[in-house]
C-alpha positions as CSV (number, residue, x, y, z in Angstrom):
1,M,-0.6,100.1,-89.4
2,R,-2.7,102.9,-90.8
3,R,-5.1,104.8,-89.0
4,T,-7.9,105.0,-91.1
5,R,-7.8,101.1,-90.9
6,L,-7.6,101.1,-87.5
7,L,-10.3,100.8,-84.7
8,L,-9.5,104.0,-82.5
9,P,-12.5,105.9,-81.3
10,T,-10.9,108.7,-79.6
11,L,-13.2,111.3,-77.2
12,R,-13.1,114.9,-76.3
13,E,-15.4,114.8,-73.2
14,T,-14.4,113.3,-70.0
15,P,-17.1,109.8,-69.5
16,A,-19.6,110.9,-66.8
17,D,-18.6,108.0,-64.6
18,A,-15.3,108.1,-64.8
19,E,-13.0,109.1,-61.0
20,A,-9.9,108.3,-61.9
21,P,-7.1,109.5,-64.3
22,S,-6.5,105.8,-65.7
23,H,-10.4,105.1,-66.4
24,V,-11.0,108.5,-67.9
25,L,-7.7,108.6,-70.2
26,L,-8.1,104.7,-70.9
27,V,-11.6,105.4,-72.1
28,R,-11.0,108.6,-73.9
29,A,-7.7,107.6,-75.5
30,G,-9.3,104.4,-77.0
31,F,-8.3,101.6,-75.2
32,V,-11.3,100.0,-73.6
33,R,-15.0,101.0,-73.6
34,P,-17.2,100.0,-70.8
35,V,-19.9,97.3,-71.0
36,A,-21.3,97.0,-67.5
37,A,-20.0,98.1,-64.2
38,G,-16.7,96.7,-63.5
39,V,-16.5,95.0,-67.3
40,F,-14.6,96.5,-70.3
41,T,-13.9,95.8,-74.0
42,A,-10.4,96.2,-74.3
43,L,-10.1,97.8,-78.1
44,P,-6.9,97.4,-80.1
45,L,-5.0,99.6,-78.3
46,G,-5.6,98.1,-75.4
47,V,-4.7,94.4,-76.5
48,R,-1.6,95.7,-77.6
49,T,-0.4,97.0,-74.5
50,L,-2.0,94.5,-72.6
51,R,0.1,92.2,-74.9
52,R,3.2,93.8,-74.2
53,I,2.5,93.4,-70.5
54,E,1.7,89.6,-71.0
55,T,5.2,89.1,-73.0
56,I,6.9,90.7,-70.2
57,V,5.5,88.7,-67.9
58,R,6.0,85.5,-69.4
59,E,9.6,86.0,-70.3
60,E,10.0,86.5,-66.4
61,M,8.2,83.5,-65.1
62,D,10.0,81.3,-67.8
63,A,13.6,82.8,-66.6
64,A,12.4,81.8,-63.0
65,G,11.7,78.4,-64.0
66,A,7.8,78.2,-64.0
67,Q,6.2,76.5,-66.6
68,E,2.4,78.0,-68.2
69,L,-0.7,76.2,-68.3
70,R,-4.3,77.1,-68.5
71,M,-6.9,76.3,-66.0
72,P,-10.9,76.9,-66.1
73,I,-12.8,79.7,-65.5
74,V,-15.6,77.7,-64.4
75,V,-14.5,75.4,-61.0
76,P,-16.7,73.4,-58.7
77,A,-18.0,74.3,-55.5
78,D,-16.5,70.8,-53.6
79,P,-12.8,71.7,-53.4
80,W,-14.0,75.4,-52.2
81,K,-15.9,74.1,-49.6
82,R,-13.4,71.3,-48.1
83,T,-10.7,74.6,-48.2
84,G,-13.7,76.9,-46.2
85,R,-13.4,79.5,-48.8
86,W,-16.8,78.8,-50.6
87,E,-18.5,80.5,-47.5
88,A,-15.7,82.7,-46.7
89,Y,-15.9,84.6,-50.2
90,G,-19.7,85.1,-49.6
91,E,-21.5,87.3,-52.6
92,E,-17.8,88.3,-53.6
93,M,-17.4,85.3,-55.6
94,F,-19.9,84.3,-58.6
95,K,-21.8,81.4,-57.9
96,L,-24.4,79.4,-60.2
97,R,-25.6,76.3,-61.1
98,D,-25.2,74.1,-64.0
99,R,-28.8,71.7,-65.2
100,A,-28.2,69.4,-62.9
101,G,-28.3,71.1,-60.0
102,R,-24.4,71.0,-59.2
103,E,-22.8,74.1,-57.5
104,L,-20.2,76.1,-59.6
105,G,-17.9,79.2,-59.7
106,L,-16.4,82.0,-61.3
107,A,-12.5,81.5,-60.1
108,P,-11.5,84.6,-58.7
109,T,-8.2,82.7,-57.7
110,H,-6.9,78.6,-58.3
111,E,-5.2,78.0,-55.2
112,E,-8.0,74.6,-55.3
113,V,-7.6,73.8,-58.6
114,V,-4.2,73.9,-59.2
115,T,-3.4,71.7,-55.9
116,L,-5.5,69.0,-56.8
117,L,-3.2,69.1,-60.3
118,A,-0.1,68.9,-58.3
119,G,-1.8,66.1,-55.9
120,A,-2.4,63.7,-58.9
121,E,0.5,64.8,-61.0
122,L,3.1,65.8,-58.7
123,R,3.7,62.0,-56.9
124,S,7.3,62.2,-56.3
125,Y,10.1,64.6,-54.1
126,R,11.5,64.1,-57.9
127,D,8.8,66.2,-59.4
128,L,9.8,69.1,-57.0
129,P,9.8,72.1,-56.8
130,A,7.5,73.2,-59.4
131,N,6.1,76.2,-59.8
132,L,3.2,76.3,-62.4
133,Y,1.1,79.6,-63.8
134,Q,-1.1,80.9,-65.6
135,I,-2.5,84.1,-67.6
136,G,-6.1,84.6,-67.8
137,W,-9.7,86.4,-66.6
138,K,-10.7,86.3,-62.9
139,Y,-14.0,87.5,-61.6
140,R,-15.4,88.8,-58.6
141,D,-18.6,90.2,-57.5
142,E,-17.4,93.7,-56.0
143,V,-19.7,95.2,-54.2
144,R,-18.7,99.0,-55.7
145,P,-17.0,98.7,-59.1
146,R,-14.8,102.0,-59.7
147,F,-12.2,103.2,-60.8
148,G,-11.9,101.5,-64.3
149,L,-9.8,98.5,-64.6
150,L,-8.6,99.3,-60.9
151,R,-11.7,97.8,-59.0
152,G,-13.3,95.9,-61.7
153,R,-15.9,92.8,-61.7
154,E,-13.3,90.9,-64.5
155,F,-9.6,91.6,-64.7
156,L,-6.9,89.6,-66.6
157,M,-4.1,88.3,-63.9
158,K,-1.2,85.9,-63.8
159,D,-1.2,84.0,-61.2
160,A,1.8,81.1,-60.3
161,Y,1.8,78.4,-57.7
162,S,5.1,76.8,-56.5
163,F,5.2,73.1,-54.6
164,D,7.9,72.1,-52.3
165,R,8.5,69.5,-50.2
166,D,9.3,71.9,-47.0
167,E,9.4,75.0,-45.9
168,E,12.8,76.0,-46.9
169,G,12.2,75.2,-49.9
170,L,9.4,77.1,-50.3
171,R,10.9,80.3,-49.1
172,R,13.4,79.3,-52.2
173,S,10.7,79.5,-54.3
174,Y,9.3,82.9,-52.7
175,E,12.2,85.0,-52.9
176,A,12.6,83.9,-56.6
177,M,9.3,85.2,-57.2
178,R,9.6,88.5,-55.4
179,A,13.2,89.1,-57.7
180,A,11.1,88.3,-60.9
181,Y,8.4,91.0,-59.4
182,R,11.2,93.2,-59.1
183,R,12.1,92.6,-62.7
184,I,8.6,92.6,-64.1
185,F,7.8,96.4,-62.7
186,R,10.9,97.6,-63.9
187,R,10.6,96.3,-67.1
188,C,7.2,97.8,-67.5
189,G,8.1,101.4,-66.0
190,V,6.1,100.7,-63.1
191,E,7.2,102.2,-60.0
192,V,6.3,99.7,-56.9
193,R,7.0,99.5,-53.3
194,E,6.9,96.1,-51.2
195,V,5.1,96.0,-48.2
196,E,4.2,93.6,-46.0
197,A,0.2,92.8,-46.1
198,D,-2.8,91.5,-44.7
199,A,-2.9,87.7,-46.2
200,G,-7.1,88.0,-46.2
201,L,-8.7,85.3,-47.9
202,I,-5.9,83.7,-49.6
203,G,-4.2,82.7,-46.6
204,G,-0.4,82.5,-45.3
205,Q,1.7,83.5,-42.4
206,V,4.1,85.4,-44.8
207,N,3.2,87.8,-47.6
208,H,4.1,91.3,-49.7
209,E,2.1,93.4,-51.8
210,F,3.5,95.4,-54.5
211,L,1.9,98.6,-54.5
212,A,2.0,101.4,-57.3
213,P,1.9,104.8,-55.6
214,A,-1.1,106.6,-56.9
215,G,-3.6,108.8,-55.4
216,V,-6.3,107.6,-56.1
217,G,-5.4,103.7,-54.6
218,E,-7.5,102.2,-53.1
219,D,-4.6,100.7,-50.4
220,L,-3.0,102.4,-48.1
221,F,0.6,102.0,-46.6
222,V,2.6,103.1,-44.0
223,R,6.4,103.5,-45.4
224,C,9.6,105.2,-42.9
225,D,12.1,107.2,-44.8
226,A,14.5,106.6,-42.2
227,C,14.8,103.2,-42.6
228,G,13.1,101.7,-45.5
229,H,10.5,100.4,-43.9
230,A,6.8,99.8,-45.2
231,A,3.7,97.8,-44.8
232,D,0.4,97.9,-46.0
233,L,-1.8,99.5,-43.8
234,E,-4.1,96.7,-42.5
235,A,-0.6,94.6,-41.9
236,A,1.4,97.5,-40.3
237,A,2.1,98.0,-36.6
238,V,2.7,101.1,-34.5
239,G,6.1,101.1,-32.8
240,G,7.3,103.0,-30.0
241,L,8.1,100.2,-27.2
242,G,11.0,98.6,-28.5
243,A,11.6,96.1,-30.7
244,G,9.0,92.9,-29.7
245,A,9.0,94.8,-26.3
246,A,5.0,94.7,-24.5
247,P,4.2,94.4,-21.4
248,G,2.2,90.5,-20.3
249,P,-1.2,90.2,-18.8
250,V,-1.7,92.4,-15.8
251,A,-4.1,91.1,-12.6
252,A,-6.7,93.3,-11.4
253,T,-5.2,93.4,-7.5
254,G,-6.9,96.7,-6.1
255,Q,-3.6,97.7,-4.1
256,P,-2.3,101.2,-4.7
257,V,-0.2,101.8,-7.3
258,P,3.0,104.1,-6.7
259,G,2.5,107.6,-8.3
260,A,-1.4,107.3,-9.7
261,A,-3.8,109.3,-8.6
262,P,-6.9,107.6,-6.9
263,L,-10.0,107.1,-9.0
264,V,-12.7,109.5,-8.9
265,E,-16.1,109.0,-10.4
266,V,-17.5,112.9,-12.2
267,Q,-20.5,113.6,-13.7
268,T,-20.2,113.8,-17.2
269,P,-23.9,114.5,-18.9
270,G,-24.2,113.7,-22.6
271,C,-20.5,112.8,-23.0
272,A,-20.9,109.5,-24.5
273,T,-18.0,109.9,-27.6
274,I,-14.6,111.0,-26.9
275,E,-14.6,114.2,-28.4
276,A,-17.5,115.6,-26.1
277,L,-15.8,113.8,-23.1
278,S,-12.4,115.5,-23.7
279,A,-14.2,119.2,-24.3
280,F,-16.4,118.9,-21.2
281,L,-13.5,117.8,-19.1
282,G,-10.8,120.1,-20.8
283,V,-8.4,116.5,-21.2
284,P,-6.6,116.2,-24.7
285,A,-8.4,112.7,-25.9
286,E,-5.1,110.8,-25.8
287,R,-5.5,110.8,-22.3
288,T,-9.1,109.5,-22.2
289,L,-9.1,105.2,-22.1
290,K,-12.1,103.5,-25.1
291,C,-13.4,100.3,-24.0
292,M,-14.6,98.8,-27.4
293,L,-16.8,95.6,-26.8
294,Y,-17.0,93.3,-29.8
295,D,-17.7,89.5,-30.4
296,A,-15.0,87.4,-31.8
297,G,-16.5,84.4,-33.3
298,G,-19.0,84.1,-31.1
299,A,-16.8,85.1,-27.7
300,P,-17.3,88.3,-26.4
301,V,-13.8,90.8,-26.1
302,A,-13.1,94.4,-24.9
303,V,-10.2,96.1,-26.6
304,L,-8.5,98.7,-24.6
305,L,-6.8,101.9,-26.3
306,P,-6.1,105.7,-26.2
307,G,-9.0,107.6,-26.9
308,D,-7.4,109.5,-30.0
309,R,-6.9,106.2,-31.3
310,E,-9.4,104.0,-33.4
311,V,-9.6,99.8,-33.4
312,D,-7.8,98.3,-36.7
313,E,-10.5,95.8,-36.7
314,R,-8.7,93.7,-39.6
315,A,-5.6,93.9,-37.4
316,L,-7.4,92.3,-34.1
317,A,-9.4,89.3,-36.2
318,R,-5.8,88.2,-37.6
319,A,-4.5,88.3,-34.2
320,L,-7.2,86.7,-32.9
321,G,-8.0,84.1,-35.5
322,R,-11.3,84.9,-35.5
323,E,-13.8,87.1,-37.5
324,V,-15.0,90.2,-35.2
325,R,-17.4,92.8,-35.2
326,P,-18.5,95.6,-33.0
327,F,-21.4,94.4,-30.0
328,T,-24.8,95.3,-31.1
329,A,-27.4,97.1,-29.0
330,Q,-28.7,94.0,-27.7
331,E,-25.5,92.7,-26.8
332,F,-24.4,95.6,-24.5
333,E,-27.7,95.0,-22.7
334,A,-27.2,91.2,-22.3
335,H,-23.8,91.8,-20.9
336,G,-25.3,94.6,-18.3
337,L,-22.8,97.1,-20.0
338,V,-23.9,100.9,-20.5
339,K,-23.0,101.9,-24.3
340,G,-20.9,105.1,-24.5
341,Y,-19.9,104.7,-20.5
342,V,-18.3,101.6,-20.5
343,G,-15.1,101.4,-18.7
344,P,-12.6,98.8,-18.0
345,Q,-12.7,98.7,-14.4
346,G,-16.5,97.3,-15.1
347,V,-15.9,94.5,-17.8
348,P,-17.3,91.2,-16.5
349,E,-15.1,88.3,-16.0
350,G,-16.4,86.8,-18.6
351,I,-15.3,88.8,-21.3
352,D,-11.6,88.7,-22.4
353,V,-9.8,92.4,-21.9
354,L,-7.5,93.3,-24.5
355,A,-5.5,96.1,-24.4
356,D,-3.0,98.5,-26.6
357,P,0.2,98.5,-25.4
358,A,0.5,102.6,-24.6
359,V,-2.9,101.7,-21.8
360,A,-0.8,99.0,-20.6
361,A,1.8,101.2,-19.8
362,G,0.1,104.2,-18.5
363,L,-1.8,105.6,-15.7
364,D,-4.4,107.9,-14.8
365,W,-6.5,107.2,-17.4
366,V,-10.3,109.1,-17.9
367,A,-12.4,105.9,-18.3
368,G,-16.5,105.3,-18.5
369,G,-18.3,105.0,-14.9
370,N,-20.0,102.1,-16.6
371,Q,-23.4,104.0,-15.3
372,P,-25.3,106.3,-17.6
373,D,-23.5,110.3,-17.7
374,V,-21.0,109.0,-15.2
375,H,-16.8,109.1,-16.2
376,A,-14.4,108.1,-13.8
377,T,-11.1,110.0,-13.4
378,G,-7.3,108.2,-12.1
379,V,-8.0,104.9,-13.6
380,A,-5.1,102.5,-13.3
381,P,-4.5,99.1,-15.2
382,G,-3.4,96.5,-12.1
383,R,-5.0,98.3,-9.4
384,D,-8.8,99.0,-11.1
385,F,-9.2,96.7,-13.8
386,R,-7.2,93.8,-15.4
387,I,-5.3,93.3,-19.1
388,D,-5.7,89.5,-20.2
389,R,-3.6,90.1,-23.1
390,V,-1.7,93.1,-24.8
391,L,-2.0,93.4,-28.3
392,R,-1.1,96.1,-31.2
393,V,-4.0,96.7,-32.7
394,A,-4.4,100.5,-33.0
395,R,-4.9,101.7,-36.8
396,V,-1.1,103.4,-37.7
397,R,-1.2,107.1,-38.5
398,D,1.3,109.7,-39.9
399,G,4.1,110.4,-37.7
400,D,3.5,107.0,-35.5
401,P,7.2,105.2,-34.6
402,C,8.5,102.8,-37.0
403,P,8.0,99.5,-35.4
404,A,12.0,98.7,-37.4
405,C,13.8,102.1,-36.2
406,G,11.3,104.6,-34.7
407,G,11.5,107.2,-36.7
408,P,8.6,108.5,-38.5
409,L,6.2,106.9,-40.5
410,A,3.8,108.0,-43.3
411,I,0.7,107.1,-44.8
412,A,0.5,106.8,-48.7
413,R,-2.0,105.3,-51.6
414,G,-1.1,103.0,-53.6
415,I,-2.7,100.2,-56.2
416,V,-1.8,96.8,-55.7
417,V,-0.3,95.4,-59.0
418,G,1.1,92.2,-57.3
419,H,0.8,90.1,-54.0
420,V,3.0,87.5,-53.4
421,Y,2.3,84.8,-50.5
422,Q,4.0,82.1,-48.6
423,L,1.0,79.3,-48.1
424,G,2.3,76.5,-46.8
425,A,0.2,73.2,-46.5
426,R,-3.1,74.7,-45.7
427,Y,-4.2,73.8,-48.9
428,A,-2.5,70.5,-49.4
429,E,-3.8,69.3,-46.3
430,A,-7.5,70.0,-47.1
431,L,-7.3,69.0,-50.4
432,G,-5.0,65.8,-49.6
433,A,-2.3,66.8,-51.9
434,T,1.0,64.4,-51.1
435,F,3.7,63.4,-52.6
436,L,6.2,60.4,-51.8
437,D,9.3,61.6,-50.3
438,E,12.7,59.4,-50.2
439,D,11.4,56.6,-47.8
440,G,8.2,56.2,-49.4
441,A,6.4,58.4,-46.7
442,E,3.5,60.4,-48.0
443,R,4.2,64.3,-47.7
444,H,2.0,67.3,-48.3
445,H,3.2,69.8,-50.9
446,V,4.3,73.4,-49.3
447,M,3.1,76.3,-51.5
448,G,3.1,79.4,-52.6
449,C,1.2,81.7,-54.5
450,Y,2.0,84.5,-56.9
451,G,-0.4,87.2,-58.6
452,V,0.4,89.8,-60.9
453,G,-2.9,92.4,-62.4
454,I,-2.3,92.6,-65.6
455,S,-4.8,95.0,-66.3
456,R,-4.3,96.3,-63.3
457,V,-0.8,97.0,-64.3
458,M,-1.9,98.7,-67.4
459,A,-4.0,101.3,-65.4
460,A,-1.2,101.6,-62.7
461,A,0.9,102.7,-65.6
462,A,-1.6,105.0,-66.7
463,E,-2.4,106.6,-63.2
464,Q,1.6,107.0,-63.0
465,H,2.1,108.5,-66.6
466,H,-0.1,111.0,-67.6
467,D,-0.4,114.8,-68.0
468,E,-3.3,117.3,-68.6
469,A,-2.9,116.1,-72.4
470,G,-3.3,112.4,-72.0
471,L,-1.1,109.3,-71.6
472,R,2.8,109.4,-71.7
473,W,3.2,105.4,-72.0
474,P,6.4,104.1,-70.9
475,R,8.3,102.7,-74.2
476,A,7.9,99.4,-73.0
477,L,4.0,99.4,-72.7
478,A,3.1,101.4,-75.6
479,P,0.8,100.4,-78.3
480,F,3.2,101.8,-80.9
481,D,6.9,102.9,-80.9
482,V,6.4,105.7,-83.1
483,L,3.7,107.4,-84.6
484,V,3.9,109.1,-88.2
485,L,2.1,112.4,-88.2
486,P,2.2,113.9,-92.0
487,T,0.1,117.1,-91.3
488,N,-0.8,118.4,-95.1
489,M,-2.6,115.6,-96.5
490,D,-3.1,117.4,-99.6
491,D,1.1,117.6,-100.4
492,P,2.3,114.5,-102.2
493,D,5.6,115.1,-100.9
494,V,4.3,115.4,-97.7
495,L,2.3,111.9,-98.2
496,R,5.1,109.9,-99.7
497,T,7.7,111.4,-97.2
498,A,5.3,109.9,-94.9
499,G,5.1,106.6,-96.2
500,E,9.0,106.3,-96.7
501,L,8.9,106.7,-93.2
502,E,6.8,104.4,-92.2
503,A,8.4,101.8,-94.4
504,G,11.8,102.6,-93.0
505,L,11.1,102.7,-89.0
506,A,9.1,99.5,-89.9
507,A,12.6,97.8,-91.0
508,A,14.4,99.0,-88.7
509,G,11.8,97.0,-86.3
510,L,9.8,99.4,-84.5
511,D,6.0,99.2,-84.4
512,V,4.3,102.3,-86.0
513,L,1.4,103.9,-86.7
514,L,0.8,106.2,-89.5
515,D,-2.1,109.0,-88.9
516,D,-3.3,109.0,-92.6
517,R,-6.7,110.6,-91.6
518,L,-7.9,113.6,-93.4
519,V,-8.4,115.8,-90.2
520,A,-6.8,118.9,-89.3
521,A,-3.1,119.1,-88.0
522,G,-4.3,120.3,-84.9
523,V,-6.8,117.4,-84.2
524,K,-4.2,114.6,-84.8
525,F,-1.4,116.4,-82.7
526,A,-4.1,116.2,-79.9
527,D,-4.8,112.8,-80.3
528,A,-1.1,111.6,-80.7
529,D,-0.7,113.5,-77.0
530,L,-3.6,111.4,-75.7
531,I,-2.9,108.1,-77.0
532,G,0.4,108.7,-75.8
533,V,2.9,106.9,-78.1
534,P,6.5,107.4,-77.2
535,V,8.0,109.2,-80.1
536,Q,6.1,111.6,-82.9
537,V,7.3,112.1,-85.7
538,V,6.1,115.0,-88.1
539,A,6.4,115.7,-91.5
540,G,4.7,118.6,-92.8
541,R,5.5,121.5,-95.7
542,R,7.4,123.8,-94.4
543,G,9.9,120.9,-93.0
544,L,10.4,119.3,-95.9
545,S,11.1,122.3,-97.8
546,A,13.7,122.4,-95.4
547,G,14.5,118.9,-95.8
548,A,13.8,117.8,-92.7
549,V,10.9,116.4,-90.3
550,D,10.6,117.1,-86.4
551,L,10.5,114.8,-83.6
552,K,8.4,114.9,-80.5
553,V,9.5,113.1,-77.6
554,R,6.0,112.1,-75.6
555,A,6.8,111.6,-72.1
556,T,9.3,114.7,-71.4
557,G,8.0,117.3,-74.4
558,E,11.5,117.6,-75.9
559,R,11.5,118.2,-79.5
560,A,14.2,118.0,-82.3
561,Q,14.7,118.0,-86.2
562,A,16.4,115.9,-88.1
563,P,17.2,115.6,-91.7
564,V,14.9,113.2,-93.8
565,G,17.3,110.8,-94.5
566,E,18.4,110.8,-90.8
567,T,15.3,110.3,-89.5
568,V,14.7,106.2,-88.9
569,A,18.4,106.3,-86.8
570,A,16.7,109.6,-84.7
571,A,13.8,108.0,-83.7
572,V,15.7,104.7,-82.6
573,R,17.8,107.0,-80.8
574,A,14.8,108.8,-79.2
575,L,12.9,105.6,-78.7
576,A,15.9,104.4,-76.7
577,A,16.5,107.7,-74.6
578,A,12.6,107.8,-73.7
579,P,11.6,106.4,-70.2
C-alpha cells in the first residue's frame, strides 16, 4: 500500500474535546474521526485494526464451537417488555416508532432476540448445547459520552449466547468462554484482570468482567496481591470477619451490655455531618455511626455503618433485590425523623434496620440523638437499638482486608473489554423458550451470555501501548506490519530500493505501507511514530551508500542496520520479536 493512495490524515494538534490518550491518538493518527458526541467514523487504518481484532475473536469463538449469525439492530419492544428490560433500560435505550406506531428500539444487547430464536429452533435436547455469536454494532444513549471509543453511543461488539439443558451444562459452557476470552486478550496484546462483577441490567448470579488496567478507566476494581483475588468495585466485599462469618439479627432488649458505656445525650449544635461531629467531640469518624435512610422499592430501610464509610448503593440494591434511593426531606418528615441527627435508637418499627458487620460487632457508638443539635454517646447494639439484618454494603477502599485472605486490598482503574454471565433460565422463562428432553417433557433453556467490545479493545490497546510520540501497537493489532520510509525522494536509488523492499516484504507475507509522500524526512518519522506500525525500515542515501538500511522497532525504540539484501529477513525477525 502506498501512502499517497491511502486516506490517512494525521494531525499535529490535540483535538480540543479529547481527554483520554486513546481518544487523542486515534484521532491524531488518522484511525477515527468524530461525527457526533459518542459517534465516530473509522478511517482505513481504524478499519484494518478493528478487522484484526475481529479475526482473533472469530478464530477463538469458532475454535470453542460457537456459530456465527447476524441479528438485527432494530428490535421490537414486546420481548423487551416481557423481560422487564424495556422499562429498566429507560432512556439509555434508543427508542422509536415505525409508521404504524409500533414501538421499536436500537439494540444495546440481544438476549431477547436470540432467546426467541433458540425457542423456535433449538427444540430438542439433541440440539444442545449450542453457542451462537455475532459481531455487530450496538447502541446506548449514554448520558455523557466521553473518552472517545471508551464511552460511545455506538460501538462494535461480539456477543455470544450459550444454551444448555441444565446448570451443569451452563457451567461448562461458561468456563469454555472464559478460557476463550483469556486467549483473545492474550493474542491481542491487551493486559486484563478477570474480576467478579456486578450483573447490572443483563442479570445472572455469576458473572466476571475482563478489565484492561488503564489510568482513564471508568470502572474501579479491587485486587489483592497476596492471593490474587479481584473484583469489580460494585461487586467487591470487605473482609475482616472471617470467611462467611457475620452476626445475625440483634433484638433491642434495653438490658445492660457487658463492657458498654451508658448512653448519654450531648448537645452538638450545627453538627449535622460526620466531619462536624467528629471535630466537635474530638472522636475519630470511625467511632461515629451513620444512619442512612433509603426507599427500597417502596419500603423504607435504615442502613447503619461507621461514620468513615460510604454506602455502596448498588451493592445494597443487589442484596435487597430492589432499586434504592435516599430519602427525600419530605420522607424524613413523614417518618418523624430529623435529617442529620437520626440515631438507630429512634428508628420506628416500620423501618427495617440493616447494619454493616462492624456496627453489629461494635460498642459505644456516637450516633444521632433524634432531635436537632443532639447526639448520643455510648450507643450499643442490642441494648439501645435493634438490627434486623447484617449486610456488607460499605464501599470498599484502599487497605481494606481481602475477603479471601485478609490481606490488604488495592483499588485500581480499568476499562471493561469483556463480560461473561451465567443467566440461567431468566430469559427463557420470560419468553417461553423451551426444548423437549429425553422423556418428552418441556424444559426451559439455561443460558449464558458473553460480550467482547471490539472497538473498546482497540481503544484499550491504545491506552496501554503508547508513548509521548504516538501509538505502539502490539503486532497482532497493528494496521500494517512494516512501514518503509524512503528519506530522499529525489534519489532514484532510494526510490528503487524502497520499491524493491516493499515487494520483498509483501512476498514474505507481511502487510506493508510505503510512505511515498514528497515531504521532509522529519515529517515521515514523526508520522511513523504516531501511527505506531511495529517495524520501520528506513532507506536513505547515506545508508545505501554503505549498502545498508536502518530498522527500528517502534515498541522498544531498538535500532539496527541490515544489508539491503538481508533486509526482508531482518524485518521478519524484528517483527517476530516485537511485543
